[in-house]
N, C-alpha and C positions, 0 to 999 in steps of 0.2 A: 698485263692482263686487264681487260676492260671489266668494269663493274657489271654485275649481273642484275643489279637493281634498276629501277626506272630512273631516268635522268632527273636530276634535281638541280636547283640553282646553286652554284658554288659561290662562296663568299670569303671575305677576309675577316679575321677577328683581331681587334686591337687589344692586346694583352699587356697590362701594366708591367714594365720592366723588360718586355720582349718586343714590343712594337706590333706591326701587322703580321699575322701568321695566316698563310693560305693553305698550308699543307703540313701534315705530320708524317714522319717516317718512323717505322719501328724495326728494331732488331728482333730476331726470333728467339734464338737459344739463350735461355736464362732471363729473358725479358717477357715473353708471352707465357712461358712455363718456368717452374722452378727447376734448376739443373739437378738438384739432389734427387728429384724424382727419376730422371734419366739414369743417373749414376747408380741408384739403387737397383733399377731394373736390369742394367747391363753389367752388373757386378761379375757374374760368371763368364759372360762374354769377354770382358776385359781380362779376367784371369786366364782364360784360354789363349788369348792373343796378346798377353801383356808385353812381350818383347816387341812385337809389331807396333803396338800403340805407343810405346816409349820412343821408338825410332820415328814413327809418324809425327809425334808431337814435336820432336826436334826439327823435322823438316818443315812443319807448319810454322814454327817460330822463324825459320829462315824466310819462308814465303811472305810472312807478315811484314818483313822489312823491305820487300821489293816493291817497286812501282809497277806500272802497267806492263803486262807480258802478253804478246800475241799468242803464245802457245803455253798457257798456264798449266794445263793438265799434263802435257809432255814433260815440262821442266819439273813439276812436282813428282811425277813418276820416276824420272831419271835420278833425281836427288834421293828419293826413297830407295831406289834400286841399289845405289851405291852403299847405302847403309845396311840393307838386309841381304846384300850379296845375291842378287838375281838379275835377270834381264829387265829392261824397262817395260816390256810387254807383260811379263809376269807380275811386275810391281803394280801395273794398272789393274790387272785381274784381281790381285789381292786387295787393293784399295776398294774396288767395287764390291767384292764379296764381304770384306770385314767391316768397312766403314760405311759406304753408301747404302748398299743393300742390307748389310749386317745390322745396322742400327735402325733402319726404317721401321721394322716391325714393333719396336718398343714404343713408338709414338702413338700407336693405336690405343694404348691404355693410359697415356699421360694426359691429365686434364690441364687445361690452360689455367692461368692464375685467376682468382676470383675477380669478377667484374670486368674482365677483358672484353667479352662480347658486347656488354652494355656500353663500354667506353668507345669501342669502334662504331657502334650504332649512333651514339650521341655525337661523336665527331662528324660522322657522315651526315647526320641530320642537320648539323650546324653549318654544312656547306663546305667543310674542309676536304681537300683531297687527301687520300691515305696511301702510303706506300709501305711495302715490306722490303728490307734489304738485309740479307743474311750472308755470313761467310760460308755457310753450308747450303746445299741445294734446297730451296724451299719445298720442292716436290717430295723430298725425303719425309716431310711431316704429313703427307697424305692430304686430307681435306683442310688442314690448318684450322681446325676447330670451327669451321664455317665462316671464317673471317674474309676469305678471298672475295666474297661478293661485295664487300665494302671498299675494295682496293682498286685504285687506278693502275698501279704497277706493282708487280711482285718480282723481285730480282735477287739473283745469287751472285755474289762477287766473283766466284770462280769463273762464271761465264763471262763476266765483264773483263777479267784478266788481272785483277788486283784485289788483294784482301784488305780489309780495314787494318790499320788506320790510314792507309793511303787516301788522299782526298779524291782520287779518281772515281771510285765507285759512288761516292756521295754526289759528285758532279754529274755522273750519268743518271743517277736517280732524279736529280733536280731537272735535268733536261727532259727525261721521260715524263715527269710530272708537268712540265711547262711552267715551272715556278722558280723564281730567283732564289738562290740559296739562303739569302738573308730573311726570306719569308717562310722558311721551313723549320719546324721543330723536330729534331731527331731524338728518339727515345731508346735508351739501351741500358744494359746492366754492367758494361765494361768501361772503366775509366779510360784506359789506353785506347781501345778500339772504337768505342761508340761516342764517348764524350769528346775526347781530344781529336778523334778523326773527323767528326762532324764539325767541330769548331774550326779545324784547319780548312775545311771546305767553305767556311763562312756561314754556317748554319747556327741556329740556337740549339741548345742541348738540354735534355731532361734525363736525369740519372735515376734509374730504378735501384734504390739503395738496398744493401743487405740489412738484415735485422739488427746487427750490432750498431750500425750508424743510427738507426731509429732509436734504439734503446739509450744510446749515449748522446743523442741529440747532436750528431756531427754531420750536418749536410755537407756535400762536396762543394768546395769553393769554386772548382773549375766549371761546374755545371750551372746553367741558368736556373734550372729547377731541380730539386731533389724530392723524391716522393717514395713512399713504401706501400701505397694502396692505390688501386686504380680509381677509386672514388675520389681520392685526394687529387689525382691528376686531372680528372674531369673538372673538379671544382676550380683548380688553378687556371686551366685553359679556357673553360666556358664561363667562368665568373658567375 
């Protein structure tokens, strides 16, 4: 997706410990908003479909271990169908109703984390390219808190054919950005999927750490950056 703002000069930032950075990529779920806000809102939805969600979670764990698939949605539906004892077509319909459409409405009232819009604007103004890369369809989040106008690309890994932590979706993101992986900083809240996945693709990583790590001063050693406040991330990246 092309930026909606006027063209501006893109640039590289030389960040101590990271080298030259030309682009930043963001995960969405749990990174741009706090997951507990979603869990709180979908509590009764989960109770209603709890057995479905449990089986769906097991299927997603399997899909996370696979590399690129030409027919991701079909394979996911087939695997789920075997678990919930229905046809693959019925499985697809239930996925759409319960997961994709079923959760989309909750995002209308979920705020993004504090200082996220300011951070996107600051990175954009600094000349960095910005990408969103999520394991769930980005369009499920509606207007994405007005952030799309700052983004060069917005990608869902399901459409790409491989979920994180496969290196493939990160590689596709780099190609779409037109930036070498070593000049990209990827930001996420999952150690396994975001930090290790982006590192496997040759990128730098920034970990949006949980409150307990902040309280106990335990930065993640696998990440190049650990932060708990988007003003802190701005300060690190923009110096």
